[in-house]
Structures are given as C-alpha cells and as structure tokens.
VOBA-1610 file (N, C-alpha, C; in pm, whole numbers, padded with zeros to 5 digits, always signed):
BEGIN
Met+03482-04788+06792Met+03385-04890+06747Met+03245-04846+06785Ser+03149-04866+06691Ser+03013-04819+06717Ser+02945-04903+06821Arg+02838-04846+06879Arg+02766-04917+06985Arg+02699-05042+06931Thr+02656-05039+06805Thr+02589-05157+06744Thr+02688-05274+06737Val+02811-05243+06694Val+02911-05351+06684Val+02944-05404+06822Arg+02955-05316+06922Arg+02982-05360+07058Arg+02871-05452+07108Asn+02746-05415+07083Asn+02633-05497+07128Asn+02635-05633+07058Asn+02665-05633+06928Asn+02670-05761+06858Asn+02777-05850+06914Arg+02893-05795+06948Arg+02999-05874+07007Arg+02960-05926+07145Trp+02895-05842+07220Trp+02850-05882+07354Trp+02748-05996+07346Asn+02656-05985+07249Asn+02557-06092+07232Asn+02625-06222+07187Leu+02727-06209+07098Leu+02801-06327+07054Leu+02874-06391+07171Leu+02932-06305+07258Leu+03003-06357+07374Leu+02909-06434+07466Lys+02791-06379+07488Lys+02695-06448+07576Lys+02652-06581+07514Leu+02636-06579+07379Leu+02595-06703+07313Leu+02701-06809+07325Leu+02830-06768+07306Leu+02939-06866+07314Leu+02957-06920+07454Val+02943-06829+07555Val+02954-06875+07693Val+02844-06974+07724Ala+02722-06940+07682Ala+02608-07030+07709Ala+02629-07164+07638Phe+02685-07156+07513Phe+02704-07278+07437Phe+02810-07366+07502Ser+02920-07299+07550Ser+03027-07376+07609Ser+02986-07440+07740Gly+02888-07382+07809Gly+02846-07434+07936Gly+02721-07519+07928Ala+02678-07550+07806Ala+02555-07627+07788Ala+02577-07769+07841Pro+02480-07824+07912Pro+02497-07958+07970Pro+02487-08069+07867Ser+02424-08041+07748Ser+02405-08146+07649Ser+02538-08183+07584Gly+02545-08307+07534Gly+02663-08354+07467Gly+02750-08436+07558Pro+02822-08534+07504Pro+02906-08620+07586Pro+03028-08546+07635Pro+03096-08595+07733Pro+03221-08533+07783Pro+03321-08521+07668Gly+03393-08410+07667Gly+03489-08389+07562Gly+03430-08353+07431Asp+03306-08309+07432Asp+03239-08269+07309Asp+03318-08159+07240Pro+03362-08174+07111Pro+03443-08071+07043Pro+03368-07940+07024Trp+03235-07946+07010Trp+03157-07823+06992Trp+03159-07738+07118Lys+03157-07807+07233Lys+03164-07735+07359Lys+03300-07666+07375Ser+03408-07736+07334Ser+03542-07675+07341Ser+03553-07559+07246Phe+03491-07569+07128Phe+03493-07459+07032Phe+03425-07335+07087Gly+03315-07356+07157Gly+03242-07245+07218Gly+03327-07174+07323Ala+03399-07251+07406Ala+03485-07192+07509Ala+03598-07113+07447Met+03660-07169+07340Met+03769-07098+07271Met+03716-06970+07207Gly+03597-06973+07150Gly+03540-06852+07088Gly+03516-06745+07189Ala+03468-06782+07308Ala+03444-06683+07413Ala+03574-06621+07457Glu+03680-06701+07467Glu+03809-06647+07509Glu+03864-06550+07407Val+03847-06580+07277Val+03895-06492+07170Val+03824-06356+07176Val+03693-06360+07198Val+03616-06237+07205Val+03661-06151+07322Leu+03684-06217+07437Leu+03733-06142+07555Leu+03868-06080+07530Gln+03960-06151+07462Gln+04090-06097+07431Gln+04079-05975+07337Glu+03989-05985+07240Glu+03970-05872+07149Glu+03915-05750+07222Glu+03827-05773+07316Glu+03773-05661+07395Glu+03882-05594+07478Asp+03972-05677+07538Asp+04083-05621+07616Asp+04178-05541+07527Thr+04207-05595+07406Thr+04297-05525+07314Thr+04236-05391+07270Glu+04105-05396+07244Glu+04037-05274+07201Glu+04040-05170+07312Gly+04023-05213+07436Gly+04028-05119+07548Gly+04165-05056+07564Ser+04270-05137+07543Ser+04408-05086+07550Ser+04436-04982+07443Trp+04390-05008+07319Trp+04410-04913+07211Trp+04332-04784+07235Thr+04213-04796+07291Thr+04132-04678+07322Thr+04206-04589+07424Leu+04267-04650+07527Leu+04341-04575+07626Leu+04461-04506+07564Leu+04536-04579+07481Leu+04652-04521+07414Leu+04611-04407+07323Ser+04501-04423+07254Ser+04453-04317+07164Ser+04416-04193+07241Leu+04355-04212+07359Leu+04317-04097+07445Leu+04441-04025+07494Leu+04540-04099+07539Leu+04666-04040+07589Leu+04735-03963+07477Ala+04735-04021+07355Ala+04799-03952+07242Ala+04727-03823+07208Ser+04595-03824+07217Ser+04515-03706+07187Ser+04544-03596+07289Leu+04551-03633+07418Leu+04580-03536+07522Leu+04719-03476+07503Leu+04813-03560+07462Leu+04949-03510+07437Leu+04952-03412+07324Met+04874-03439+07219Met+04867-03346+07107Met+04799-03213+07146Val+04696-03220+07230Val+04624-03102+07267Val+04710-03010+07352Phe+04780-03066+07451Phe+04856-02983+07547Phe+05005-02979+07517Gly+05052-03065+07428Gly+05197-03072+07403Gly+05257-02942+07351Gly+05181-02872+07265Gly+05234-02746+07210Gly+05245-02637+07312Ala+05164-02639+07417Ala+05166-02533+07518Ala+05263-02560+07630Leu+05298-02687+07653Leu+05385-02723+07766Leu+05523-02654+07763Pro+05587-02636+07648Pro+05717-02570+07648Pro+05716-02428+07702Tyr+05598-02364+07707Tyr+05590-02227+07756Tyr+05573-02219+07908Val+05553-02332+07972Val+05543-02335+08118Val+05675-02290+08183Pro+05791-02345+08142Pro+05918-02299+08202Pro+05943-02149+08176Gln+05904-02100+08056Gln+05923-01957+08028Gln+05834-01872+08120Tyr+05711-01917+08141Tyr+05619-01849+08233Tyr+05679-01842+08373Gln+05733-01955+08419Gln+05791-01961+08553Gln+05916-01874+08563Glu+05996-01867+08456Glu+06116-01785+08455Glu+06081-01637+08467Ile+05978-01592+08395Ile+05937-01452+08400Ile+05883-01420+08539Gln+05805-01513+08595Gln+05753-01494+08729Gln+05868-01481+08832Arg+05966-01567+08818Arg+06078-01570+08914Arg+06165-01443+08906Ser+06196-01404+08784Ser+06291-01293+08764Ser+06224-01157+08752Ser+06092-01154+08732Ser+06023-01027+08708Ser+06086-00949+08596Asn+06126-01021+08492Asn+06193-00962+08377Asn+06143-01031+08251Thr+06098-00950+08155Thr+06045-01004+08031Thr+06136-00979+07912Glu+06256-00922+07937Glu+06345-00882+07826Glu+06386-01001+07742Gly+06396-01120+07800Gly+06442-01236+07725Gly+06335-01303+07640Phe+06211-01258+07654Phe+06102-01323+07582Phe+06036-01221+07493Ser+06017-01255+07367Ser+05952-01167+07271Ser+05801-01194+07272Thr+05724-01091+07306Thr+05578-01107+07307Thr+05523-01121+07164Arg+05605-01092+07063Arg+05561-01110+06927Arg+05548-01259+06890Val+05613-01344+06970Val+05587-01489+06956Val+05438-01515+06978Cys+05385-01449+07081Cys+05241-01463+07111Cys+05157-01415+06993Leu+05199-01302+06934Leu+05124-01249+06818Leu+05119-01352+06704Val+05235-01408+06673Val+05240-01505+06563Val+05152-01626+06591Leu+05161-01679+06712Leu+05081-01799+06746Leu+04935-01770+06757Leu+04899-01653+06805Leu+04757-01616+06813Leu+04696-01607+06673Ile+04764-01537+06582Ile+04714-01525+06446Ile+04705-01661+06378Ala+04812-01741+06394Ala+04814-01873+06329Ala+04702-01962+06378Asn+04676-01961+06506Asn+04573-02050+06562Asn+04432-01999+06540Ile+04413-01867+06537Ile+04283-01813+06504Ile+04249-01848+06356Leu+04346-01833+06270Leu+04324-01871+06127Leu+04296-02021+06115Arg+04365-02101+06194Arg+04345-02245+06186Arg+04201-02282+06228Ile+04146-02215+06327Ile+04009-02241+06371Ile+03911-02208+06259Phe+03932-02096+06189Phe+03843-02060+06078Phe+03862-02155+05960Phe+03986-02203+05944Phe+04010-02305+05840Phe+03931-02433+05869Trp+03923-02469+05997Trp+03848-02587+06036Trp+03700-02573+05998Met+03648-02452+06005Met+03507-02430+05969Met+03482-02458+05821Gly+03581-02433+05739Gly+03566-02460+05597Gly+03608-02598+05554Lys+03700-02656+05627Lys+03751-02790+05591Lys+03787-02861+05722Gln+03692-02932+05772Gln+03707-02990+05907Gln+03815-03098+05909Phe+03903-03086+06009Phe+04005-03185+06034Phe+03984-03241+06174Glu+04083-03310+06228Glu+04064-03374+06358Glu+04032-03272+06468Val+03934-03309+06551Val+03896-03219+06660Val+04012-03200+06758Thr+04100-03297+06765Thr+04217-03285+06852Thr+04301-03163+06817Leu+04320-03141+06689Leu+04399-03024+06642Leu+04324-02895+06668Leu+04192-02900+06659Leu+04111-02781+06688Leu+04127-02745+06836Leu+04118-02844+06925Leu+04136-02818+07067Leu+04278-02771+07099Gln+04374-02820+07021Gln+04512-02776+07038Gln+04524-02625+07013Ser+04453-02576+06912Ser+04453-02431+06881Ser+04393-02351+06995Val+04280-02402+07050Val+04216-02332+07160Val+04310-02321+07281Val+04374-02435+07313Val+04467-02436+07428Val+04583-02341+07405Met+04636-02338+07282Met+04748-02250+07253Met+04708-02103+07263Ile+04590-02068+07217Ile+04541-01931+07229Ile+04532-01890+07377Leu+04475-01978+07459Leu+04467-01948+07602Leu+04606-01935+07667Thr+04699-02019+07622Thr+04835-02011+07672Thr+04901-01879+07638Met+04885-01835+07515Met+04943-01706+07472Met+04882-01589+07547Phe+04754-01596+07575Phe+04689-01489+07652Phe+04748-01487+07796Ser+04775-01605+07848Ser+04834-01612+07982Ser+04972-01550+07983Met+05052-01577+07878Met+05185-01520+07870Met+05177-01366+07860Leu+05085-01317+07777Leu+05072-01174+07759Leu+05026-01105+07888Gln+04934-01171+07959Gln+04883-01113+08083Gln+04998-01102+08187Leu+05079-01206+08192Leu+05194-01201+08285Leu+05293-01092+08248Cys+05322-01079+08117Cys+05417-00978+08074Cys+05364-00838+08104Cys+05236-00815+08086Cys+05179-00684+08116Cys+05185-00655+08266Thr+05162-00757+08345Thr+05167-00739+08492Thr+05308-00704+08537Val+05408-00772+08481Val+05547-00745+08515Val+05588-00606+08469His+05544-00566+08349His+05577-00433+08301His+05516-00327+08392Ser+05395-00344+08434Ser+05328-00247+08519Ser+05399-00232+08653Ala+05454-00344+08704Ala+05522-00338+08833Ala+05663-00285+08827Thr+05729-00301+08712Thr+05869-00262+08701Thr+05894-00132+08626Arg+05790-00081+08562Arg+05805+00045+08486Arg+05709+00149+08536Val+05708+00168+08665Val+05624+00267+08726Val+05670+00408+08687Gly+05577+00493+08646Gly+05610+00631+08610Gly+05646+00650+08464Thr+05662+00539+08388Thr+05692+00554+08246Thr+05563+00574+08167Lys+05578+00625+08046Lys+05460+00656+07962Lys+05389+00526+07924Gln+05258+00528+07936Gln+05176+00414+07900Gln+05140+00421+07751His+05153+00309+07685His+05118+00301+07542His+04992+00218+07527Arg+04892+00273+07455Arg+04766+00205+07441Arg+04733+00187+07293Leu+04650+00091+07266Leu+04605+00064+07129Leu+04534+00185+07070Ser+04460+00254+07152Ser+04386+00370+07106Ser+04474+00486+07061Asp+04605+00482+07096Asp+04697+00589+07052Asp+04724+00580+06901Leu+04700+00460+06846Leu+04724+00436+06700Leu+04866+00476+06659Asp+04960+00447+06747Asp+05101+00470+06722Asp+05165+00338+06683Trp+05195+00320+06554Trp+05244+00191+06505Trp+05384+00162+06551Arg+05453+00260+06605Arg+05587+00233+06663Arg+05575+00144+06785Tyr+05461+00146+06849Tyr+05439+00068+06971Tyr+05336-00044+06949Phe+05323-00082+06820Phe+05232-00193+06793Phe+05279-00321+06865Trp+05188-00381+06938Trp+05212-00501+07017Trp+05314-00477+07128Lys+05322-00351+07171Lys+05404-00314+07286Lys+05319-00235+07383Trp+05191-00266+07387Trp+05100-00189+07470Trp+05117-00221+07617Ser+05074-00130+07699Ser+05091-00144+07845Ser+04981-00223+07910Ala+04861-00222+07851Ala+04747-00289+07914Ala+04710-00418+07841Phe+04683-00521+07921Phe+04646-00651+07863Phe+04517-00639+07783Glu+04428-00548+07825Glu+04301-00532+07757Glu+04319-00493+07609Asp+04428-00423+07578Asp+04450-00382+07438Asp+04481-00503+07352Tyr+04553-00600+07407Tyr+04582-00722+07330Tyr+04452-00801+07306Leu+04368-00805+07408Leu+04239-00874+07393Leu+04152-00805+07286Leu+04153-00671+07291Leu+04074-00594+07194Leu+04123-00618+07051Phe+04255-00618+07033Phe+04310-00642+06900Phe+04271-00781+06848Cys+04288-00883+06936Cys+04254-01019+06894Cys+04107-01037+06867Phe+04024-00971+06947Phe+03878-00976+06924Phe+03844-00910+06789Ser+03906-00797+06758Ser+03879-00729+06633Ser+03926-00812+06513Phe+04045-00873+06529Phe+04096-00959+06423Phe+04007-01080+06400Thr+03960-01139+06511Thr+03869-01255+06502Thr+03736-01217+06436Ala+03682-01099+06472Ala+03556-01053+06414Ala+03571-01032+06264Leu+03687-00973+06223Leu+03711-00950+06081Leu+03720-01083+06006Cys+03794-01176+06064Cys+03805-01310+06000Cys+03671-01379+05991Ala+03588-01361+06094Ala+03455-01425+06094Ala+03368-01370+05980Val+03369-01238+05962Val+03289-01177+05857Val+03336-01223+05719Val+03466-01218+05695Val+03521-01259+05566Val+03495-01407+05540Thr+03510-01489+05643Thr+03490-01633+05629Thr+03345-01664+05596Leu+03251-01598+05663Leu+03110-01621+05634Leu+03077-01583+05491Leu+03141-01480+05439Leu+03111-01437+05300Leu+03173-01529+05196Leu+03289-01587+05230Leu+03366-01665+05128Leu+03380-01811+05165Leu+03298-01857+05258Leu+03313-01996+05306Leu+03292-02099+05195Asp+03211-02066+05097Asp+03185-02162+04987Asp+03296-02166+04885Ser+03393-02079+04897Ser+03507-02077+04804Ser+03617-02170+04853Ala+03642-02275+04777Ala+03747-02371+04815Ala+03883-02303+04814Met+03905-02210+04720Met+04033-02137+04714Met+04056-02054+04840Phe+03949-01989+04888Phe+03962-01908+05009Phe+03993-01997+05129Val+03927-02109+05141Val+03949-02199+05253Val+04093-02250+05254Glu+04144-02287+05135Glu+04280-02335+05125Glu+04378-02223+05158Ala+04344-02099+05119Ala+04430-01987+05150Ala+04438-01962+05302Leu+04324-01983+05372Leu+04324-01973+05519Leu+04422-02074+05579Gly+04414-02198+05531Gly+04504-02299+05582Gly+04650-02268+05555Ser+04677-02215+05435Ser+04815-02181+05399Ser+04867-02067+05485Leu+04783-01967+05509Leu+04823-01856+05594Leu+04854-01902+05736Ala+04767-01991+05787Ala+04789-02043+05923Ala+04924-02114+05933Val+04954-02199+05834Val+05081-02271+05834Val+05198-02176+05820Thr+05184-02073+05733Thr+05290-01978+05711Thr+05327-01902+05838Phe+05222-01853+05909Phe+05248-01783+06035Phe+05313-01873+06138Glu+05269-01999+06144Glu+05326-02089+06242Glu+05473-02118+06208Ala+05505-02121+06078Ala+05643-02147+06038Ala+05736-02030+06074Met+05677-01910+06093Met+05755-01790+06129Met+05773-01777+06279Leu+05739-01879+06355Leu+05738-01872+06501Leu+05874-01828+06557Gly+05981-01878+06502Gly+06113-01850+06559Gly+06166-01711+06527Val+06107-01643+06426Val+06163-01515+06382Val+06158-01408+06490Pro+06042-01385+06558Pro+06040-01280+06661Pro+06141-01300+06773Gln+06157-01424+06818Gln+06252-01453+06924Gln+06394-01432+06878Leu+06420-01465+06752Leu+06555-01444+06695Leu+06586-01296+06693Leu+06492-01214+06647Leu+06512-01068+06642Leu+06533-01011+06784Gln+06457-01067+06879Gln+06469-01020+07018Gln+06607-01051+07072Asn+06660-01170+07042Asn+06794-01208+07087Asn+06903-01121+07022Leu+06884-01088+06893Leu+06980-01003+06824Leu+06977-00862+06884His+06857-00814+06917His+06844-00682+06976His+06909-00675+07113Asn+06894-00782+07192Asn+06952-00787+07325Asn+07101-00829+07324Ser+07143-00884+07210Ser+07279-00942+07198Ser+07299-01047+07307Ser+07190-01116+07343Ser+07198-01214+07449Ser+07072-01300+07446Thr+07083-01419+07503Thr+06964-01504+07518Thr+06923-01515+07664Lys+06973-01424+07748Lys+06942-01426+07889Lys+06794-01406+07910Gly+06735-01490+07993Gly+06592-01479+08024Gly+06504-01561+07933Met+06564-01619+07827Met+06487-01700+07734Met+06503-01848+07770Arg+06392-01916+07779Arg+06395-02061+07804Arg+06399-02131+07668Tyr+06497-02218+07650Tyr+06517-02279+07520Tyr+06401-02370+07479Ser+06323-02416+07576Ser+06209-02501+07546Ser+06101-02427+07468Ser+06097-02295+07483Ser+05995-02215+07415Ser+06046-02154+07287Ala+06167-02184+07250Ala+06226-02125+07128Ala+06175-02200+07004
//
C-alpha cells in the first residue's frame, strides 16, 4: 500500500477517534458510537494488512533461498566424505547457464524481483559447490595431471582442476550474453528466446546427475534432496 493511502487512513483514524471522544452530544449519542466503531474497523484493517505484509515477506524469502537449500546437505556430504564422485558438477553448469540467461531475460522483460534475487542466490550457491569440489580434488588427487581451461581440451570441459577456470568461463559467457543482449534488446523475439533457453536449461537439471549415476552404477555420495 502506498504511503499516501496509509496517511489518508491514519488521518481518518485520528478523525474518528476524535469524533468518538467528542464531549458534545447527549449520552448514548449514535454518532459517537459510529465514530468508535469506525476507528475499531480501521485498526483491524491495519492489523490485517501488517499480517499479510509479514506473510508476503516470508514467502518471498522462501522463494529466494528455497532453490538453494537442497544443496546444503550435498555440500555437507562432500565436506564430510571428501569425495565428489556422487555429485555431478555439470549440474552446476546447467544451473549457472540457466540463471545467467534468466538475469538477462529480466533486463528485456522484467518480472518479479524475487525471482531475480533467486537467480543471484543460485549462482552463488553453484560457485560454492564448485569451489568445494575443486578443493576436494586438489587434496585427494595429489600428483595427478592438472587440467586447465587454457589447455582447450574439450575432453576435460567442465572437469578443470582450478576453481578460477570455472569463474573465467562463466565470466566469458556472461560477457558474451551481455554484448548480444545489448545489441538485440529491442527485439521481442530475442528476449522471448532468452527466456525459453533459460527454462530449457533448467528443465535439463536432472540429466547430468542421471548420467553420473549411470557412469558410477551407483547413487552413493548423492544427496536425494539435490537431485
């Protein structure tokens, strides 16, 4: 509710309270009773509005962080076991691309800010997962060959040893999307295509983990909450 409407209601409340407490009029004056009832109604509406505002805030927070919460148990499992074999880092790739595209889609066709913040939180969550996986790999695969983005070996795409390579790839992808979006932002077809691509990638979320489970012939190390 706008500040102007709030002020008008507050002024009405003061007027009704003043009217109900006015000394003029005989005892049992119906106008005085009407003023008291009106003040009570306004107070009840204010309480109801405050309750709905609180519920709306809680729902927004749940939407912003709800998508990232299922990855907390997976993060803890990797930390505990020092083993990343049960988790496919390509899940992070899919979600990073989907949410980066969604942010650029928002620039062309703005939707709820809550969903925009949800994308930002999910991107940060995926970076945290990747950073942990790289740390575990460095500690458990000492002496093995390091694979870097600069090697340009597509056999090891998204299997790099350094977390910085994942950041560099995402930065490059974001820069490319930014340039293309700036050039084609006025095209409604391009904006809708961005949204469709974001939804398509998000719909493919389960595919990398499924392939990882088939490769391992096991679901050991995978937390079902993140599937």
